[in-house]
C-alpha positions as CSV (number, residue, x, y, z in Angstrom):
1,M,259.5,5.3,26.6
2,A,259.6,1.6,27.3
3,S,263.0,0.2,28.0
4,F,263.2,-3.5,27.5
5,S,266.7,-5.0,27.9
6,N,268.1,-7.4,25.2
7,L,268.0,-10.2,27.8
8,T,264.3,-9.6,28.6
9,I,263.4,-9.6,24.9
10,G,265.6,-12.6,24.3
11,I,263.9,-14.6,27.1
12,T,260.4,-13.6,25.9
13,L,261.1,-14.6,22.3
14,T,262.7,-17.9,23.4
15,S,259.8,-18.6,25.7
16,F,257.3,-17.9,22.8
17,T,259.3,-20.2,20.5
18,V,259.5,-23.0,23.0
19,F,255.7,-22.9,23.8
20,Q,254.9,-22.9,20.1
21,L,257.1,-25.9,19.6
22,L,255.5,-27.7,22.5
23,F,252.0,-27.0,21.0
24,H,252.7,-27.9,17.4
25,V,255.2,-30.8,17.8
26,L,256.1,-32.1,21.2
27,S,252.7,-32.4,22.9
28,S,251.3,-34.6,20.2
29,W,254.5,-36.7,19.9
30,V,254.6,-37.4,23.6
31,S,250.9,-37.8,24.1
32,T,250.6,-40.4,21.3
33,R,253.2,-42.5,23.0
34,I,252.1,-42.3,26.6
35,T,248.3,-41.9,26.3
36,P,246.6,-44.4,24.0
37,G,243.3,-42.5,24.0
38,F,244.9,-39.4,22.5
39,S,244.9,-40.9,18.9
40,N,241.2,-41.4,19.1
41,L,240.4,-37.8,19.9
42,S,238.8,-35.4,17.3
43,Q,241.0,-32.7,15.8
44,K,239.3,-30.1,17.9
45,R,240.0,-32.1,21.1
46,K,243.6,-32.6,20.1
47,I,244.1,-28.9,19.7
48,E,242.7,-28.2,23.1
49,W,244.7,-31.1,24.5
50,N,248.0,-29.6,23.2
51,S,247.0,-26.2,24.5
52,R,246.4,-27.6,28.0
53,T,249.6,-29.6,27.9
54,V,251.5,-26.4,27.2
55,S,249.6,-24.6,29.9
56,T,250.5,-27.2,32.4
57,F,254.2,-27.1,31.5
58,H,254.2,-23.3,31.8
59,A,252.5,-23.4,35.2
60,L,255.0,-25.9,36.6
61,V,258.0,-23.8,35.4
62,V,256.9,-20.3,36.5
63,G,255.2,-21.6,39.6
64,G,258.5,-23.1,40.8
65,F,260.3,-19.8,40.1
66,C,257.6,-17.9,41.8
67,L,257.8,-19.8,45.0
68,Y,261.6,-19.6,45.0
69,I,261.4,-15.8,44.6
70,L,258.8,-15.3,47.4
71,L,260.9,-17.4,49.8
72,Y,264.5,-16.4,49.0
73,D,264.6,-13.1,47.0
74,E,265.4,-10.7,49.8
75,A,265.6,-7.6,47.6
76,V,262.1,-8.0,46.2
77,N,260.6,-9.0,49.5
78,A,262.2,-6.1,51.3
79,D,260.8,-3.5,48.9
80,H,257.5,-4.5,47.3
81,L,257.4,-1.6,44.9
82,W,261.0,-1.0,43.8
83,G,263.0,-4.1,44.9
84,D,265.6,-5.4,42.5
85,P,263.5,-7.2,39.8
86,S,266.3,-9.2,38.1
87,I,265.0,-12.7,38.9
88,V,261.4,-11.7,38.7
89,K,262.0,-10.3,35.2
90,L,263.2,-13.8,34.1
91,N,260.0,-15.4,35.4
92,I,257.7,-12.8,34.0
93,A,259.5,-12.8,30.6
94,I,258.8,-16.6,30.4
95,T,255.2,-15.9,31.3
96,T,254.9,-13.1,28.7
97,G,256.2,-15.3,26.0
98,Y,253.6,-17.9,27.0
99,L,250.8,-15.4,27.1
100,I,251.6,-14.0,23.6
101,S,251.9,-17.6,22.3
102,D,248.6,-18.6,23.8
103,L,246.8,-15.5,22.5
104,L,248.1,-16.3,19.0
105,L,246.8,-19.9,19.3
106,I,243.5,-18.8,20.7
107,I,243.0,-16.5,17.7
108,C,244.2,-19.1,15.1
109,Y,242.1,-21.9,16.6
110,W,239.2,-19.9,18.0
111,K,236.5,-22.5,17.2
112,A,238.4,-25.1,19.2
113,I,239.9,-23.1,22.2
114,G,238.4,-19.6,21.8
115,D,237.3,-18.0,25.1
116,K,236.7,-14.3,25.7
117,F,237.5,-14.6,29.4
118,F,241.0,-16.0,28.6
119,V,241.6,-13.2,26.1
120,I,240.7,-10.6,28.8
121,H,242.8,-12.5,31.4
122,H,245.9,-12.6,29.1
123,L,245.6,-8.9,28.0
124,A,245.1,-7.7,31.6
125,A,248.2,-9.8,32.7
126,L,250.3,-8.5,29.8
127,Y,249.4,-4.9,30.5
128,A,250.4,-5.3,34.2
129,Y,253.6,-7.2,33.4
130,Y,254.7,-4.5,30.9
131,F,255.5,-2.2,33.8
132,V,257.7,-4.9,35.5
133,L,259.6,-5.8,32.3
134,S,260.0,-2.3,30.9
135,K,260.4,-0.2,34.1
136,G,261.5,-2.7,36.7
137,L,258.8,-1.8,39.2
138,L,256.1,-3.7,41.1
139,A,258.2,-6.9,40.9
140,Y,256.9,-8.4,44.1
141,F,253.3,-8.0,43.2
142,G,253.9,-9.1,39.6
143,N,255.6,-12.3,40.9
144,F,252.9,-12.8,43.6
145,R,250.2,-13.1,40.9
146,L,252.0,-16.1,39.5
147,L,251.2,-18.1,42.6
148,A,247.8,-18.7,40.8
149,E,249.6,-21.0,38.3
150,F,249.8,-23.8,40.9
151,S,246.1,-24.6,40.4
152,T,246.4,-24.8,36.6
153,P,247.8,-28.5,36.3
154,F,244.8,-29.7,38.4
155,V,242.3,-27.8,36.2
156,N,243.8,-29.2,33.1
157,Q,244.0,-32.7,34.5
158,R,240.3,-32.6,35.1
159,W,239.7,-31.9,31.4
160,F,242.2,-34.7,30.4
161,F,240.2,-37.2,32.5
162,E,237.0,-36.0,31.0
163,V,238.0,-36.4,27.3
164,L,239.6,-39.8,28.0
165,G,236.3,-41.0,29.4
166,Y,237.1,-41.4,33.1
167,P,233.9,-41.6,35.1
168,K,233.4,-38.5,37.3
169,S,233.0,-40.9,40.3
170,S,236.4,-42.6,39.5
171,K,239.0,-42.4,42.3
172,A,241.5,-40.5,40.1
173,N,238.9,-38.0,39.1
174,M,237.7,-37.5,42.7
175,I,241.2,-37.0,44.1
176,N,242.1,-34.5,41.4
177,G,238.8,-32.7,41.8
178,V,239.3,-32.2,45.5
179,L,242.9,-31.2,45.1
180,M,241.9,-28.8,42.3
181,T,239.3,-27.1,44.4
182,V,241.6,-26.8,47.5
183,V,244.7,-25.6,45.6
184,F,242.6,-23.1,43.5
185,F,241.1,-21.7,46.7
186,V,244.5,-21.5,48.5
187,V,246.5,-19.8,45.7
188,R,243.9,-17.6,44.1
189,I,241.3,-16.8,46.8
190,A,242.8,-17.3,50.3
191,V,245.8,-15.2,49.4
192,M,243.7,-12.1,48.5
193,P,243.6,-10.6,52.0
194,M,247.4,-10.9,52.2
195,Y,247.9,-9.5,48.7
196,Y,245.5,-6.5,49.1
197,S,246.7,-5.7,52.6
198,R,250.2,-5.2,51.1
199,V,248.6,-3.2,48.3
200,F,246.8,-0.9,50.7
201,S,249.8,-0.5,53.0
202,S,251.8,0.9,50.1
203,F,249.2,3.7,49.4
204,G,250.5,7.2,50.2
205,T,254.2,6.1,50.6
206,E,257.0,7.8,48.7
207,G,257.5,4.7,46.6
208,F,253.9,4.6,45.6
209,Q,254.0,8.2,44.5
210,R,257.0,7.5,42.3
211,L,255.1,4.9,40.4
212,G,253.0,7.4,38.5
213,F,249.4,7.2,37.6
214,A,249.8,4.8,34.6
215,A,251.6,2.2,36.7
216,Q,249.3,2.7,39.7
217,S,246.1,2.2,37.6
218,A,247.5,-0.7,35.7
219,W,248.5,-2.4,38.9
220,I,245.1,-1.9,40.7
221,I,242.8,-2.4,37.7
222,S,244.6,-5.6,36.4
223,S,244.6,-7.0,39.9
224,V,240.8,-6.4,40.4
225,V,240.0,-7.8,36.9
226,L,242.0,-10.9,37.5
227,D,240.5,-11.5,40.9
228,V,236.9,-11.0,39.8
229,M,237.5,-13.7,37.2
230,N,239.2,-15.9,39.9
231,L,236.1,-15.6,42.1
232,M,233.8,-16.5,39.1
233,W,236.0,-19.6,38.4
234,M,236.0,-20.5,42.1
235,V,232.3,-20.6,42.2
236,K,232.1,-22.8,39.1
237,I,234.8,-25.2,40.4
238,T,233.1,-25.4,43.8
239,K,229.7,-26.2,42.3
240,G,231.3,-28.9,40.0
241,C,233.2,-30.5,43.0
242,Y,230.0,-30.5,45.1
243,K,228.0,-32.2,42.3
244,V,230.6,-34.9,41.9
245,I,230.7,-35.5,45.6
246,C,226.9,-35.7,45.7
247,L,226.9,-38.1,42.7
248,V,229.4,-40.4,44.5
249,G,227.3,-40.3,47.6
250,Q,224.2,-41.3,45.7
251,E,226.0,-44.1,44.0
252,K,227.3,-45.5,47.3
253,T,223.8,-45.3,48.8
254,K,222.3,-47.1,45.8
255,T,225.0,-49.8,45.9
256,H,224.4,-50.2,49.6
257,K,220.6,-50.6,49.1
258,N,221.1,-53.0,46.3
259,G,223.5,-55.1,48.5
260,K,220.9,-55.2,51.2
261,S,218.1,-56.3,48.8
262,D,220.3,-59.1,47.4
């Protein structure tokens, strides 16, 4: 039987409520005051804008917690499978509340923000996090997955620039695009060898056997599913970044030629 503590349930529900409030009230209120172009967006665009605002806020909160845990939580880092999950549970409970909130929004506003890959991503993550929150195991690996959130603000910012009409060759767009590609690669792709080396090193250990088949399969399957999607997204982001860089190069060449002809 699952054993969720009252604290875990409370944090998850609080997280869910906060993210719903951010989406339905605070995002529009703040955006209207600091971004003049927001008021001119279509209703569909506003829905996605609010969704991405919430996503960015979540990424900054849990990303900060994640980094702190990886650097300073000795218990979790000493035992990757059964280390004390107390602080990790806090972080993953926040993320669980966000994922449930986002799934609800995706279903309610499917025409505006529906995406089958996001549904698969959220369900795979929730299935894996269930074992951390209910059984207190695999805390290190559950927290490690949250490193990926550091790339989210840059991905969202690219979309914000696009809907606000920023040219792809603008300096702000270029800087964000390069940072997005680099950070996405570092936190989602480059860390794979480290992550899976620690996964493989745990195979056959007494701690691994204690996990049981359900937790073992959830851990491995969800990791593979999430990383396959990360690789797919990395390819798309790299292609997009390459196209923008080529576009800027062509514009500079054209400007240079026109300058010479003048």
